[in-house]
Each structure stands twice: as C-alpha cells, then as structure tokens.
C-alpha positions as a printed Julia matrix, in Angstrom:
452×3 Matrix{Float64}:
   3.72  -27.85  -13.18
   6.1   -26.54  -10.51
   9.15  -27.33  -12.62
   7.67  -25.46  -15.58
   6.81  -22.5   -13.31
  10.37  -22.38  -11.97
  11.83  -22.51  -15.49
   9.59  -19.64  -16.57
  10.56  -17.65  -13.47
  14.28  -18.1   -14.11
  13.9   -17.31  -17.82
  11.93  -14.17  -17.01
  14.68  -13.06  -14.62
  17.37  -13.61  -17.26
  15.4   -11.65  -19.87
  14.91   -8.74  -17.46
  18.58   -8.66  -16.44
  19.55   -6.1   -19.14
  16.77   -3.8   -17.9
  18.01   -4.06  -14.3
  21.55   -3.32  -15.43
  20.38   -0.31  -17.45
  18.44    1.1   -14.51
  21.44    0.56  -12.24
  23.59    2.55  -14.67
  21.06    5.21  -15.72
  19.37    5.92  -12.39
  21.99    4.54   -9.96
  19.21    2.23   -8.85
  20.02   -1.33   -7.8
  17.88   -4.17   -6.5
  18.33   -4.09   -2.72
  18.67   -7.14   -0.53
  20.02   -9.48   -3.24
  21.37  -11.95   -0.71
  18.11  -12.07    1.23
  16.13  -12.56   -1.98
  18.2   -15.69   -2.63
  17.58  -17.02    0.88
  20.63  -15.78    2.78
  19.0   -14.27    5.86
  20.7   -12.68    8.89
  21.07  -14.45   12.24
  18.37  -12.21   13.76
  15.8   -14.13   11.7
  17.0   -17.6    12.69
  14.52  -19.66   14.7
  15.04  -18.95   18.4
  12.55  -21.33   19.98
   9.55  -19.01   19.94
   6.46  -19.72   17.89
   6.77  -17.45   14.86
   4.35  -15.74   12.47
   5.82  -14.61    9.17
   3.9   -11.65    7.73
   4.38  -10.73    4.08
   3.29   -7.48    2.43
   4.45   -6.26   -0.97
   4.96   -2.52   -0.7
   4.13    0.59    1.33
   0.33    0.45    1.17
   0.08   -3.21    2.13
   2.66   -2.79    4.89
   0.82    0.13    6.42
  -2.49   -1.74    6.27
  -0.89   -4.61    8.19
  -0.44   -2.54   11.34
  -3.84   -3.04   13.02
  -3.66   -6.8    12.46
  -0.16   -7.09   13.89
  -1.12   -5.06   16.92
  -4.21   -7.2    17.6
  -2.24  -10.45   17.32
   0.63   -9.16   19.45
  -1.8    -8.27   22.22
  -3.1   -11.84   22.1
   0.3   -13.55   21.7
   2.87  -11.29   23.4
   5.45  -14.1    23.61
   5.3   -14.97   19.92
   7.93  -13.86   17.42
   6.82  -11.75   14.45
   8.92  -11.37   11.29
   8.07   -9.28    8.23
   8.99   -9.46    4.56
   8.38   -7.03    1.7
   9.27   -6.91   -1.99
  10.0    -3.22   -2.55
  12.64   -1.05   -0.92
  10.05    1.54    0.13
   7.97   -1.21    1.71
  11.04   -2.47    3.55
  11.81    0.99    4.9
   8.26    1.34    6.21
   8.35   -2.15    7.75
  11.62   -1.36    9.56
  10.11    1.87   10.84
   6.66    0.61   11.83
   7.5    -2.84   13.23
  10.69   -2.13   15.17
   8.78   -2.54   18.44
   8.22   -6.22   17.69
  11.87   -7.22   17.61
  15.31   -6.27   16.39
  16.27   -7.24   12.85
  12.85   -8.73   12.16
  12.42   -7.57    8.55
  13.76   -8.93    5.27
  13.2    -8.95    1.53
  10.85  -11.62    0.22
  12.78  -14.51   -1.35
  12.65  -15.41   -5.03
   9.98  -18.08   -5.44
  12.21  -21.03   -6.28
  11.79  -24.28   -4.37
  15.4   -24.39   -3.13
  15.25  -20.8    -1.89
  11.87  -21.35   -0.22
  13.22  -24.43    1.58
  16.24  -22.52    2.84
  14.15  -19.63    4.18
  11.58  -21.88    5.85
  14.32  -23.95    7.49
  15.98  -20.77    8.8
  12.88  -19.0    10.16
  10.8   -22.1    10.96
   7.52  -20.17   11.08
   4.52  -21.73   12.73
   2.34  -19.78   10.3
   2.59  -17.47    7.28
   0.2   -14.56    6.7
   0.17  -12.94    3.25
  -1.49   -9.54    2.87
  -3.47   -8.77   -0.29
  -3.4   -11.33   -3.09
   0.08  -12.59   -3.86
   0.38  -16.14   -5.12
   3.76  -17.82   -4.74
   3.38  -21.51   -5.76
   6.76  -22.84   -4.61
   6.61  -21.16   -1.19
   3.06  -22.41   -0.69
   4.03  -25.95   -1.69
   7.09  -26.08    0.57
   5.12  -24.64    3.5
   2.37  -27.21    3.01
   4.91  -30.03    2.97
   6.17  -28.85    6.37
   2.67  -28.52    7.79
   2.93  -24.72    7.97
  -0.49  -23.11    7.45
  -0.61  -20.13    5.08
  -3.4   -17.57    5.4
  -4.29  -14.96    2.82
  -5.6   -11.86    4.59
  -7.3    -8.81    3.11
  -7.47  -10.61   -0.22
  -8.47   -8.56   -3.24
  -8.81   -9.49   -6.91
  -8.86   -6.47   -9.23
 -10.76   -6.65  -12.51
  -7.49   -6.66  -14.47
  -5.93   -9.42  -12.37
  -9.12  -11.47  -12.59
  -9.03  -11.49  -16.39
  -5.47  -12.77  -16.27
  -5.82  -15.27  -13.44
  -9.03  -16.83  -14.73
  -7.13  -18.14  -17.74
  -4.86  -20.09  -15.38
  -7.74  -21.66  -13.44
  -6.56  -25.25  -13.97
  -3.12  -24.47  -12.56
  -4.35  -22.21   -9.75
  -6.82  -24.83   -8.54
  -3.84  -26.92   -7.41
  -2.0   -23.95   -5.9
  -5.01  -22.77   -3.87
  -5.15  -26.12   -2.05
  -1.98  -25.12   -0.18
  -3.69  -22.21    1.58
  -5.37  -22.88    4.92
  -7.77  -19.98    4.49
  -8.46  -17.22    1.94
  -9.9   -14.17    3.7
 -11.28  -11.8     1.09
 -12.31   -8.16    1.37
 -15.73   -8.43   -0.29
 -18.28  -10.83   -1.75
 -17.12   -9.78   -5.21
 -13.52  -10.72   -4.37
 -14.72  -14.05   -2.96
 -16.68  -14.77   -6.12
 -13.71  -13.95   -8.32
 -11.26  -16.15   -6.44
 -13.8   -18.98   -6.52
 -13.97  -18.66  -10.31
 -10.18  -18.74  -10.35
 -10.3   -22.23   -8.84
 -10.1   -21.69   -5.07
 -12.01  -24.23   -2.93
 -15.19  -22.53   -1.62
 -14.73  -24.1     1.82
 -11.44  -22.18    2.27
 -12.92  -18.78    1.4
 -14.09  -16.31    4.03
 -15.38  -12.76    3.5
 -13.76  -10.86    6.38
 -13.78   -7.22    5.24
 -10.96   -4.77    4.62
  -8.46   -4.09    7.42
  -7.64   -0.71    5.89
 -10.89    0.54    7.4
  -9.33   -0.2    10.8
  -5.95    1.34   10.07
  -6.23    4.22   12.54
  -7.1     1.89   15.43
  -3.53    0.58   15.49
  -1.78    3.7    14.41
   0.27    5.64   16.93
   0.54    9.24   15.86
   4.17   10.29   15.55
   3.88   13.6    17.38
   7.45   14.57   16.48
   6.73   14.03   12.8
   3.43   15.9    12.98
   5.11   18.81   14.76
   7.92   18.87   12.18
   5.48   18.84    9.28
   3.36   21.53   10.91
   6.35   23.79   11.36
   7.51   23.24    7.78
   4.05   23.9     6.35
   3.39   27.02    8.41
   4.65   29.61    5.92
   2.95   32.82    6.99
   0.02   34.25    8.88
  -2.05   33.93    5.72
  -4.44   31.02    5.53
  -3.12   29.79    2.17
  -5.21   26.88    0.78
  -3.31   23.6     0.48
  -4.08   20.82   -2.0
  -2.29   17.54   -1.31
  -1.9    15.28   -4.34
  -0.84   11.85   -3.12
   0.71    8.97   -5.1
   0.67   10.72   -8.47
   1.74    9.08  -11.74
   3.15   10.32  -15.07
   0.58   12.42  -16.9
  -1.14   13.62  -13.73
   1.41   16.19  -12.55
   1.11   18.23  -15.76
  -2.66   18.46  -15.3
  -2.27   19.41  -11.64
   0.22   22.16  -12.48
  -2.13   23.52  -15.17
  -4.98   23.56  -12.66
  -2.81   25.22   -9.99
  -1.82   28.0   -12.38
  -5.5    28.73  -13.13
  -6.53   28.5    -9.5
  -4.0    31.12   -8.5
  -5.66   33.64  -10.85
  -9.0    33.37   -9.0
  -9.65   36.08   -6.37
  -9.18   34.65   -2.9
  -7.19   31.65   -4.16
  -4.05   33.46   -5.29
  -1.96   31.83   -2.52
  -3.12   28.26   -3.19
  -0.31   25.72   -2.84
   0.05   22.19   -4.22
   1.88   19.57   -2.17
   2.9    16.83   -4.59
   3.83   13.28   -3.56
   4.82   11.19   -6.62
   4.14    7.5    -6.15
   7.69    6.41   -6.95
  10.77    8.08   -5.41
  12.72    7.92   -8.67
  10.25   10.45  -10.12
  11.01   13.2    -7.59
  13.56   14.82   -9.9
  11.19   14.53  -12.87
   8.45   16.33  -10.93
  10.82   19.19  -10.06
  11.84   19.6   -13.7
   8.21   19.56  -14.85
   7.21   22.17  -12.25
  10.07   24.42  -13.38
   8.93   24.15  -17.0
   5.46   25.18  -15.85
   6.95   28.26  -14.16
   6.68   27.1   -10.54
   9.3    27.28   -7.82
   9.53   24.08   -5.8
  10.27   23.6    -2.1
  11.3    20.1    -0.94
  10.4    18.38    2.29
  13.99   17.17    2.67
  14.94   20.87    2.8
  12.09   21.54    5.24
  10.3    23.22    2.32
  12.9    25.95    2.32
  14.57   28.29    1.67
  11.67   29.69   -0.4
   8.81   28.99    1.98
   6.34   30.77   -0.27
   6.9    28.35   -3.18
   3.56   27.38   -4.76
   4.66   23.75   -5.26
   5.84   21.62   -2.36
   7.47   18.24   -3.03
   7.13   15.45   -0.5
  10.4    13.74   -1.39
  10.31   11.39    1.6
   8.78    7.96    2.19
   6.22    7.1     4.85
   5.06   10.65    5.66
   2.13   11.05    3.27
  -0.41    9.66    5.73
   0.46   12.38    8.25
   0.67   15.1     5.6
  -2.99   14.57    4.72
  -4.02   16.1     8.04
  -2.78   19.51    6.83
  -4.71   19.46    3.53
  -7.77   21.48    2.65
  -8.45   19.19   -0.31
  -6.85   15.83   -1.21
  -6.39   14.48   -4.72
  -5.68   10.74   -4.94
  -3.25    9.87   -7.73
  -3.3     7.02  -10.18
  -6.88    7.94  -11.05
  -6.62   10.39  -13.97
  -4.59    7.78  -15.86
  -5.48    4.12  -16.32
  -3.62    2.86  -13.3
  -6.5     1.79  -11.07
  -6.03    4.28   -8.25
  -4.67    4.21   -4.72
  -6.26    3.95   -1.31
  -8.54    6.76   -0.16
  -8.47    5.52    3.43
  -5.72    7.72    4.81
  -7.26   11.08    3.82
 -10.62    9.77    4.99
  -9.11    9.06    8.42
  -8.45   12.79    8.71
 -11.97   13.7     7.47
 -10.61   15.37    4.35
 -12.46   16.33    1.18
 -11.29   13.72   -1.35
 -11.15   14.09   -5.13
 -10.28   11.33   -7.61
 -10.3    10.69  -11.32
 -12.4     7.9   -12.88
  -9.82    5.09  -12.63
 -10.36    3.38   -9.28
 -10.58   -0.23  -10.44
  -8.05   -1.42   -7.85
 -10.37   -0.28   -5.06
 -13.72   -0.75   -6.74
 -15.66   -2.0    -3.72
 -14.35    0.71   -1.39
 -14.68    3.39   -4.05
 -18.31    2.55   -4.77
 -19.05    2.65   -1.05
 -17.58    6.15   -0.79
 -19.26    7.32   -3.96
 -22.65    5.98   -2.98
 -22.58    7.75    0.39
 -21.12   11.07   -0.74
 -17.59   10.6     0.57
 -15.7    11.5    -2.61
 -15.82   13.85   -5.6
 -15.05   12.21   -8.95
 -13.64   13.7   -12.16
 -15.54   11.78  -14.83
 -13.39   12.58  -17.91
 -10.99    9.83  -18.97
  -7.27   10.17  -19.69
  -7.95   10.53  -23.42
  -9.37   13.99  -22.61
  -6.7    15.71  -20.47
  -8.0    19.22  -21.21
 -11.47   18.24  -20.02
  -9.96   16.58  -16.95
  -8.15   19.83  -16.14
 -11.34   21.9   -16.5
 -13.35   19.53  -14.33
 -10.61   19.35  -11.72
 -10.38   23.13  -11.66
 -14.13   23.43  -11.09
 -14.11   20.9    -8.24
 -11.06   22.39   -6.51
 -12.48   25.91   -6.77
 -15.85   24.81   -5.45
 -14.35   23.03   -2.46
 -11.71   25.63   -1.61
 -14.29   28.44   -1.65
 -16.92   26.51    0.31
 -15.73   25.39    3.73
 -19.11   23.96    4.68
 -19.2    21.67    1.64
 -15.58   20.73    2.17
 -16.21   19.73    5.77
 -19.37   17.82    4.86
 -17.46   15.78    2.27
 -14.72   14.97    4.77
 -17.23   14.05    7.48
 -19.01   11.7     5.08
 -15.7    10.0     4.22
 -14.89    9.44    7.89
 -18.37    8.12    8.67
 -17.95    5.48    5.94
 -14.82    4.25    7.71
 -16.7     4.08   11.0
 -19.5     2.06    9.45
 -17.15   -0.52    7.88
 -14.8    -1.28   10.75
 -14.4    -4.75   12.19
 -12.28   -6.59    9.62
  -9.25   -6.67   11.94
 -11.26   -8.49   14.58
 -12.59  -11.02   12.05
  -9.19  -11.71   10.53
  -7.22  -11.77   13.79
  -9.63  -14.25   15.38
  -9.29  -16.62   12.45
  -5.5   -16.32   12.39
  -5.31  -16.75   16.16
  -7.28  -20.0    16.03
  -4.98  -21.39   13.33
  -1.82  -20.14   15.04
  -2.65  -21.66   18.42
  -2.95  -25.05   16.78
   0.06  -24.59   14.49
   2.4   -23.23   17.16
   2.25  -26.43   19.19
   3.06  -28.53   16.14
   5.9   -26.22   15.09
   7.57  -26.38   18.49
   7.28  -30.18   18.54
   8.94  -30.36   15.12
  11.73  -28.04   16.31
  12.36  -30.21   19.38
  12.59  -33.35   17.23
  15.18  -31.63   15.04
C-alpha cells in the first residue's frame, strides 16, 4: 500500500511539473523551500538535546489558529523545543513572524511525503511528538513516526463535506493509516462521526472543540501595526463607512465592485469605501485591473493607501494583517462564500465584534457557521453563484441596511462575539491531552537520543 502511494505521489509530481514551470515563467512564481521539502533542513532544526514538539499547519489560517495552543504548551513546558512546518509560502511567513519568540530558525517547509524524506527529517529533528493542525493525512510520515515510537496527534480536526465524500471511498486504506495516530481530536461530533466512518478507531477519537474560538486568548496585539493601519486608514474628518472584504476569490470582486458603485449613489453613503483582501497574493494585480475597469481608483496598503487617500477601493496587498484590519471595519464580508469554495473563517471579525456578512457557501465551516446563524451572529446572502445579479442585489440591501443602522450593526457584532465567548475551552482540552502524551514521550525520546 505504501509503495503504491509513493509511486502515485511521484507520478503526480512529474505530471504537475509542466504546470509549475509555466507558473514560474508566467507569474515569476517558484516553489519556495525546495531543499527543505526534500529533507535538507538547516542546522537550527537539528536535535539539540531538548525534548521537541513538531507542529505542522498548512497555510495562514491554520498557522494563526495554532497560536493559543502553542502558548498554552510553552507555559507548561518552557524548556521544551518547538519547531513549526507549513506547506505554503504565506503560511511560512506567518509562522516566522508569529513563532519567532520560541526559538531562532525554528520554521521550515513540510517535507514531501516519501519514506526516505520522512526518515531524514525525523532523524534530523528527533521530535518527541508531532502535532498536526486540521486534517492532513501523510501516510509515510505517520508510518515512520510510529516505527520510531513518536506519537502523532491530530488537533482541531475537521472533515468537510467534500473531503468526506472523497475520503470515505478510501476507507480500507485509511483504516490502516489511522492506526499510526495516537489521538484524533476533532472539532465537533459531526467531524468525529465522519472520521469514524472513514475508518478511524473510535477509541482514538476525542471531541475537543475548535481552538479558533480561543484565538484571541493567545494573541498579542501588535500596537505598532494597529497604529500604522489606523494612520493609513484615517483619510479625513469625515466618518466614511468602510466595508472590509476578506479572503475574496475570483467572481466575488466583480460583485463587490458593482455593489460599491450602487452604494455610493445612496444619500449618506456616498463616501463608502471597500477594503479588498484577495485570498491569494498572486491575484493582487488582477484585483487592481478589475477595479480600474469598473471605474475605481485603488490605493494599496504597501503604499500606505496613498497618494490618493480618498480612493474608494483599498487593496490589502500584504500578508498577515487582515486580522488587525477587521477592527477598523463597519461591516465585514467573508470571501469564498459567494462562489462554491466553502468559505473562510468568521472568527477574526467576530473577535472584534463586527457585523459579518457571508454568501451561502460555508461548507468548510459548517458547524461554526450554523452556530453563528442560529444565534444571530451573521447575515447570509442566500442566492447561489449561478445568480450573480441576485447576489449583488441582496448584498446591496444588506450592506445598506447595516451601514445606515448603527444599532443593528452593533447588535450583530455583539452576538458574534458572544458566540465566541460561549464556545471557548478547546485550547485547554487539547493542550491537556497533548501535555499528557508529551510528558510520557519526552522521556522515551531523550533515552533514545542518549543510546544513539
């Protein structure tokens, strides 16, 4: 099974090579950290005698959600070594920025899941434990870790409806892979049920909650960043309404620009601004071109939103600042929801008690989304992506209603924040379980290192 998986992985990489080469030529975009992905890690990651926890998170959202857990475990194990891996470049940048306090040179790109590469990385880092955030399944790494007696914990596990349909077909294979986890800590009962149906042993499954509800408990506000953003967003003495559209995808920006144009014809909303944060950095230039075609001037964050500080469209062309930008919004639109993408997290705007608006596609966060919807913490555009004109009309109505009604806006934001308050505690549950495993594993890891 593992040989077949490795062959498929290598074949897939070879087939995608022309696409990587095209992107490198067309967009000047290369795959960063090639050496690290093949197991060649820097000396800063070499085992130094301390018991080590290896944390893995895929991209920006997962890396940010990891913060409260890392902080809780560091308070309990201040002498332990923490190292962090990501898959994406944006995730790596955030990890470098957010986890610098836990050691120098402690981040790297996740290795390709081949047995030889996994062995090399494990021998170099010699972790006492591995913690994987969200649901990423890497059979060769899991197998090699199990052979070395290294426990692997899945934390904040989530199985989306789309992933479940795919994974369930591989139940017979996954049943063997799931044996190599020490524990599978899932966000909800629904996630636990799904991973059970995928073949995971019930005795390894624990419903621990979602650590994203606890995100602000570990977050240290970057006052310099907040002050910089505040200065850049303070255009005039006028109280110009600001809509922040975070993590947008193709097809959504056009609708948002159409809505902005109509909003600015409504008495009292003529100065409304849209701060746009495309999900992927390579789409920054595309968003600027689209705004120009729609007749809007654009001010970029990298230019401190200048020189035209009255531009109706503001582009957040930076990484890792969106969470702080939300605090300046009057209304927040969460991207990936007007198109069939599955949505993005609504936690960060909720932390700032903001009025949140989404489209109908929130499958990736179904449990959280239903909780917010049930308790009045979000406004939802019901029209699907096959009806963009109707989506625009509904979005216009909701934005106008919220921007002209401060009381309703504040009530929506307060409801969102109260939902976070009511669901906190996952960090404690997960950290206690990891701590118990780590205390046992650390002793064994150090004994193995001494024998070597």
